[in-house]
N, C-alpha and C positions, 0 to 999 in steps of 0.2 A: 726354258726356265733359267733365270740368271742365278749364279752362285752368290751367296752372301760373302761379304768381305770381312765379316767378324764372327766370332763364335757365339752361338746361342745355347750352348750346352749348359744346363743349370748346375749350380754349385752342388757338390756332393758331400756326404759324410765320409769319415775315414774309411779306408778299405777294410773289408772283413778278412779274417783268417779262418780257414776251415780245417778241421781235423776230426779224426775218430778217436774216441776213448772208450774203455770198457766201463760197464756199469759200476764196478767197484771203485774205479778212480773218480767217476762222476759223483757217486754218493759220498765218498770221503770228503769231497769239496763241500757238499751240502751239509753233512753232519758236523763237520769242523767249523761251519759258519763262514767259510771263505766265500762261498757263493750263496746268495739268498734270493728269495722271490722279490722281484721289484715291486714297490708299492703300487705301481701302475697296473699290476696284474689283477685280473678279476678274482673274486673269491671262489672257493671250491663248491659253493652251492649250485653252480651251473653244470656240474657233472654228477651223474647218478652212478650207482654201483656198477651197472652194466658197462658204462663207458670206461670206468677204471679197470674192470676185468678185461675189456677188449684191448686196452693199452698193454697190459701184461701178456695177454695171449699173443698179441701181435709181435711183441719183443721175442718171445720164445720161437715164434714161427718166422723170424727174420723179416717181418712186415712193417716194423716200426721205422719208417723212412723219413719222417719229418725232422728237421734240424731243431736242436735246442739252441736258442740264441742268447748269448751272454754279453752284457756290457761290462767291461772291466774298468773299474775306477782306480785300481792300483794292482800291484802284483799279488796282493793278498785279499782283495775285495772285488767281488763281481756280483752282478744282479741279473736275474733271469728275465729277459724281455719276452721270450716265447718258449713254451714248454712247461709252464707252471703246473698244469693238470697232470701232464705225464710224469713230472717230478714227484707230485703227490702220489701218483699211482705206484711208483717205485718204492717210495717210503712206506706207503700203506701196505704193500705186499710183504715187505720184510718185517713189518710190525704186526703181521697176522690180522690185519683189518679187512683184507680182501683175499680171496683164494683163487687157486688155479683149478679149472674144471678138467676132470679126467674124461676119458671116452665114455664112461657109463653115467656121466652127468654129476658125479660126486665132486664136492669142493675139497681141495687139499690146500692146507695153509702152510706157510713158510716153515714153521717148526716141525711139520710132518714130512717135509721133503727130505730125501736122502742127501747125503753130502755131495754126491756127484751132480745132482740136479741143482743144488744151491750154487755149486761152482759154475755150472753152465750159465745160470742167470748172471752171476757176477762177471763172467767173461764175455757176455754179449756186447758187441760194439754199438755205440750210439754216435750220431754225427753232431758235432758241436760247431757253431759259428760264433766267433769271438770278435767283438768290436772294442777298440780302445779309444779313449779320449772323446767319447760322445758327450755333447752338452745335454742338459735336461730337455731342451727343445728337440734335439736330435732323437732322444729316447722316445719322446712322445710321438714324433713323426714315424719312427720305426714301428712302434706298437700299432699305430693305425694302419700302416702298410701291411704289416704281418697278419693283420686280422681282416684284410679285405675279403669279402665273400662270406665272412662269418656273420651270424645274426647278433651283433652286439646291440645291447639295449641302450636307451638314452642314458641311463645311469652309468653304464660302462664307459661311455664317452666322457661324461662329466668327471668320473673318477680318474680317468686317464690324463686329464688336463692338470697335472701337478704344478705346472709353471704359471697357471692362472690363479691368483690368490683367492678370488671369489669362489671358484670351483673347488679349490682345496678346502675352503671354509664350509661349503655345502657338504663335502665328503665327511668332514669332522663332525658337523652338527647332525648329519644324517645318521651316523653311527651312534651318536649320543642319544638321539631320540627315537631310534628305530623300534625299540621294544614298546615304547609308549604309543607310537603311531600304529603299530601292529595290533595292540590290545584294544585300542579305543576307536579305531576307524575301520570301516568296511571297504576292502579292496584298494586301500591306499598302498599297502605292502602285501605282496604275495610270498608264499613260503619259498618259491623256487629261487628268488634272488633278492633277499632282504637288502644286501649291500648296495645293489644298483637302484632299487626302488626308493630306498630312503634318501639317497643322494638326489634322485630325480625330483621328488616332492620338495626337498629342502632347497634345491636350486630355484624352483618356482617361487618359493617364499622369499629367497634372497634377492632374486631379480626384482620382485615387487618392492621390497624394502629399499633396495639400492636406488631404484628409479623414483621412489616416492609416489608411485601410482600403481594401480592394479593392472599390470600388463597381461597377466595370465592367471586363469582361475582353475585350470584342470591339469592333471598330470599328462604331459605330452606323450603321444604314441610314437612308435618307431617311424611312422610316416613323416614326423616332424624332425627327423634327425639332422638334416642339412640346416634347418632353421635354428635348431638348438646349438649346433656347432658354430654357426655365425654369431649367435647371441653370446656364447662363451668367449669367442675370439674378440668380440666387442668389449668385453670386460677385462681383456688381458692387461691393459695399462691403467685401468680405472682406479682412482683413489677412493678409499672408503674406510670407515671406522669399524674395524672388526669387532671390538668390544661392544660398541653401540648396537650393532646388528645382533650379536649374541644375546644382549639384554632384551631386545625386541622379540627375538624368537623364544626366549625363556618366558616372557610375559604371555605370548600367544599360547605356548604349550601349557602354562599354568591355568589359562582360561579353559582350555578344551580337555585337559586331563587332570584327574580322571573324569570320564564323561558323567553327565548328570541325568542320563536317561538309561533305561534298561538295555536297549539295543545299541549296537555300535553306531557312532556317528557316520553319516554319509560324507563323502569326500567334500561336498559343497561347504561344509562347516569351516574348514581351514581358510579358504579365500574369503569367505563372508566375514569371519572374525577379523581377518587381516584388513579388509576394507574398512571396518569400524576403526581399527587402530591407525590406519593411514589418515582417516578423516579426523580422528581425535586421539593423538598419541598419549594423552593423559587420561584416557577413559578408565573408569574403575573396573577392574577385572570381575568383581562380584556383580556389578550391574550387568555386564555382558553375560555372565553365567545365568543370572536370573532371567534375562531376556530369552536365552536359549531354553530354559525350563518352560517358560510361558508358551513359546511357539511350538514346543514339542509335546506338552502334556495337557494343555487345556483347549480342547477342541471347540469350546464355545467362545474362546477369546477372539477378538477382532483381529489381533496380530497373528494368531494361529492361522486364520483363514487366509490372510494376505500371504503368509509364508507358504502355505500349501498351494496357492495359486501359481507360484513359480517353482514348484517342485518337479521332480522328474515325471510324475504322473501327468503333469499338465503342460510341460514344455520339453522339447527334445534335449536341450543341453543346459541344465540349471546352473552350471559352474562358470559360464562365461562372465567376464567382468561386469557387464551391464546388470545382470541379475544379482551378482554379489553386491554391487553398489546399491541396488534397490533394497537389499536386506539391511545394509548399513544405514540407509536413510530410515528404514522401518525402525531400527533400534533407537535412533535419536528421537523419533516421534514417540515411541514407547516410553523412553526415559523422561520425556517432557510431559507425559500424560498422567496426572494424578489418579485417574480412574483405573489405571493399570495396576495400581498398588495391591488391591485385594487378590489379584491373580499372580502375585509374585511371592510365593513361599521362599524363604531363604534356604540356602543350601543345607544349613544345619537341620532345618525341619525335615527335609527329605531324607537326610542320613539318620535321623533319630529313629 
């Protein structure tokens, strides 16, 4: 085998510095605001009380061996790239939000601990890895590498792409409309990870608006992770009008919220309404709402029957773009049919 005459070693980020500090020193950095959770971090809904307890229990038993990874932006400003949940565990413990279990199974909270036990906690060492002069892209790459092997959701990846403007916009709008989506739609957002789910569904909508076509109709599962990462990277340098997209998302949300039926909307409503908007950007929101009333409340309606024919009871995946585009075509036929008028009670009539 012939030796290469040139180096093929990939370029690297700045060297790390490792050190041990006690919990008191670490928490002083956090409480003073010198070190903060990086925006790239997942939210705390992904850990339950048992995991927080295990972190504190492991610390007392000298089993907390994972490094806390800090990206220093200056001598007085650092951001936690890894260790966010463990940091929350430390803070929650001294704030009496989680307790320490005794041998008899009783929970003992911070204010109940004797002074010597509190000092033992503060004196426990934790391992810190510090990076200096990382670029935002370096921080993203570090986050993904640090979380290899963990079950990151699609939304966690989208939220981590801070340097891709369209992903950052999906995160912003996901947080803005998370509660509306949760209240009005079935299974679009689950309680375990509102932060990630809202970004996932919003990124689907933004991809469709940005490309001007219905590329995707359903919330992607974790099996689509590589595909979604490729899609996000494809938008890294894309130019787009953020304000225009915000207005389009606002119009879509005004159409579907609050819902006009008793039950929560099925997921298929979002891409189907978006298909209508893509075909006719100037469509009247009230017309679309009236159409949704017709196809959900009047089982004798011709359009109700057509809508039902491509529902989940009749087809395996009603959210695929071709079915959503069929529903959009159905709307335009409905709008152009005078005979549909008697089956179109206005929203005010339903709310009366």
